[in-house]
N, C-alpha and C positions, 0 to 999 in steps of 0.2 A: 504493500500500500504506500510505502514511502516514495517509491519511484513514481507511482501514479500521481500523487499529489504534486510532485515537483514538475510534472509535465502538463498540468492544467493551465493552458495559456490561451483559452478562447477569450472573446472580446468582453465577456461579462465577469463580474466578481463571483468567484466560486470558492466556497469553504466547505470543510468537512465538519459536521456536528451531529450530535445525537438527538433523536426525536422520541426517545424512550418515554419520557414523562408525558409528552403530548399524546402519544399513542395510548398510554394507560388511561388518559382522561377522556375516554369515550370518543376516540378518533374516528370520525365518520364524515360522509359527504354532507354538504350543506350549500347554502346560497353562495358561500365564499370558499368552499373546498371541493375539489374534484379529484377522483382517483382514476388512473389509467394503468392497465396491467403492464404495458410495455410501450416503447416508442413506435411500435408497429401501428399504434392508434394515434399517430401524430396529427392526421387530418382532423379527426374528431376533437383532439386536444386543442388545436388551433381555433376551432369554433368556440370552445369554452373559454379560452383566453380572451378572445374577442368579446364574448359576453361579459366576462369579468370587467373588462375595460369600460364597457357601456353601462355597468351597474355600480357595484360598490368596491370593485377590485376583488382579488382573491388569490388562492394558491392551488396549483395543480401538481400532483405527484405522479411520476412514472415509477412503476414497481409495486403498486398496490392495487388490488382488484376492487371492483365496485362494492363488494361485501366487506372490504377492509382487511382482507388477508394480504400479508406481505409476501409478494412473489419475487421481489428483487429486480434490479435493473443493472445490466452491465454498464460499468462506469469506464468509459474510455473517451479519448479526445474526439474521435470521430462522431460518436453519439451526441456529445455536448455541442459540437459545432453544427451538426445537422439541425438540432433543435433551435439553436440561436439563429442560424441563417434563415430557416423557414419562417420563424416568427417575424423577423425583420423584413423578409421579402414578401410575405403573403398577407400581413395585417397592415392596413393603412388607416390613418397616418402611421408612419413607421415608429416603432418603439424599440427600446433596448431593455429586455426583461432582466430581472435578477434571477440567476440560475445558481443553485447550490446543490452539492451532493451531500446526502445525509445517510444516517444509519438508524434503522428501527430493528430492535432485537438483533443487532449486529449484521443485519441484511441491508445492502446498499440500495438507496432510492434516489431519484432526482427530483428536486423541488423547484418549481418555477413560480415566482411571485410577481404580480402586477398590481399597480395601484390605480385608482380612479383619480387621474391627475388633472383633467381638463374637461371642458364642456364639449369637446369634439365628439363626433360619432365615429366609431371605429368599424372597419369593414374587413371581413375575411373573404377573399376572392370576390369582392364586390357586393357581398351580402352582410348586412348588419345583424348581429346576434345580441340577445339579452339573456339575463338569468332570471328564472322563475323557480324559487325554491331550489331543488337539486337538478332542475332541468335547464338545458341550453336550448333556447327557442329563437326562431327568426323574429326580428323586431318588425312589428306591423308598420305599414307605410304611414298611418296616421300618427304613430308615436314618433317616427323619424321626423315628420313635418313639425310636430309640436316641439320637439327638442331643438330643431333648427331655428324656429321662430323665437323660442325662448332665449336661445344663446345670442341671437342677433338683435334682440329687443333693446331699443334705446328709448327711454322716456322722452316725451315731447320737449320738456324743458332742457334736456341735455343735447337735443339735436341742434345742428348748426343752422343759424339764420343765414340763408344764402345771400351773398353779395355784401353782407354787412362788414364794415371795417371798424377799427378802434375809434376812428373819428366820429362814428355814428353814436357813440356813447357820450352822455353828458358828464364831463369830468367834474363839474361843480357839484352835481348831485352825488357822484361817487365820493368826492372829498367829504361832503357832509355825512354820508353814510359811514365812512371810515372813522371820522372823528367821533361820531356818536357811539360806534362799536367799541372804540378804545376807551371812551369815558365810562361805558357800561362794563368795561373789562371783558368784552367778548373777543377782543383782539389784543395781542400783546403790543407793547410799545416797540415797534420795529421801524427800520428806516428803508424798507424795501419799496421799490416803485409800484405804482398802481397796477400795472400790467401783471407783475409777479403775484401781487395779492389776489387779483382777479383769477389768475390761473390756479392758485391754491384753493380758492373758493369754487373752482370748477365752473366758472362763468365764461371763461375763454380757454381755448386750448390751441394746439398747433394747427388745427383745421379751421379755426375761425371763432366767431362770436356766437354764443349759444342763444336759443330763444329766451331762456331765463334772463340773461344779461340784457337783452333788448327790452323785455317787459319791465325790468327793474330800473334800468339806466338809459334806455334808448331815447334819443332826441325825438320827441313827438311819437312816443311808443305806441299810443293808441292808433296812430296812422299806420305805423309799420306792422304792429301785431294786433290785428282786429279780433273782436269776439273773445277777448280774454277778461277774466274776472280776478281781481286781486283781493285776497282776504288777509288781514293782519290780526294777530292775537298778541295780547300782552299778559304775561303771567306774573302774578305777585310772588316775589321772593319770600321764602320762609327762613327766618334766622333762628 
């Protein structure tokens, strides 16, 4: 085993560790755990990894049967590279999984862990998969559409007001607002320029002036941004 561990040079971080305690703790398949008897089931495994990415993340083991029996998995550089390369080539957007070699009851298995790290939808061979209890299922088109809309949703006030430039904002009104905010201790005593402060307040950004900025500080904002209603609230402070 010493020679083997010295030759583990695939692209992912691989370590040797014991899973004995985890196995004793009712080790079974779940929404975030899947077993595969061997890497001959790699295609099915890739669907499950895709489903994990689209759900809560999860861990897949090669060398454990569906019933939880430890069958073992040959640990060699070729097997590890095959798993790594197929995951990176067949699942899009591309990911780099965490692959570890482990032992349960002194029997070697391969552990692959992925995390839910973004709002992207992941596809295996052009198909999006999801996880339902211990099942890997094809994601319905309506769910794909919902996730895409949700990920790309930008609230109206954060949208860019087309063609507006910084000179369309009333600097006198902005100065009054900043002075009042500092007096009320809502803003610290800083010497940053107005544009920097507006950026930090998310009223302007690299793309332009937001609708919110135009409503609050736009010159003739009622003319620029019609059919808007502004409501202000004042809260009594409790000491």
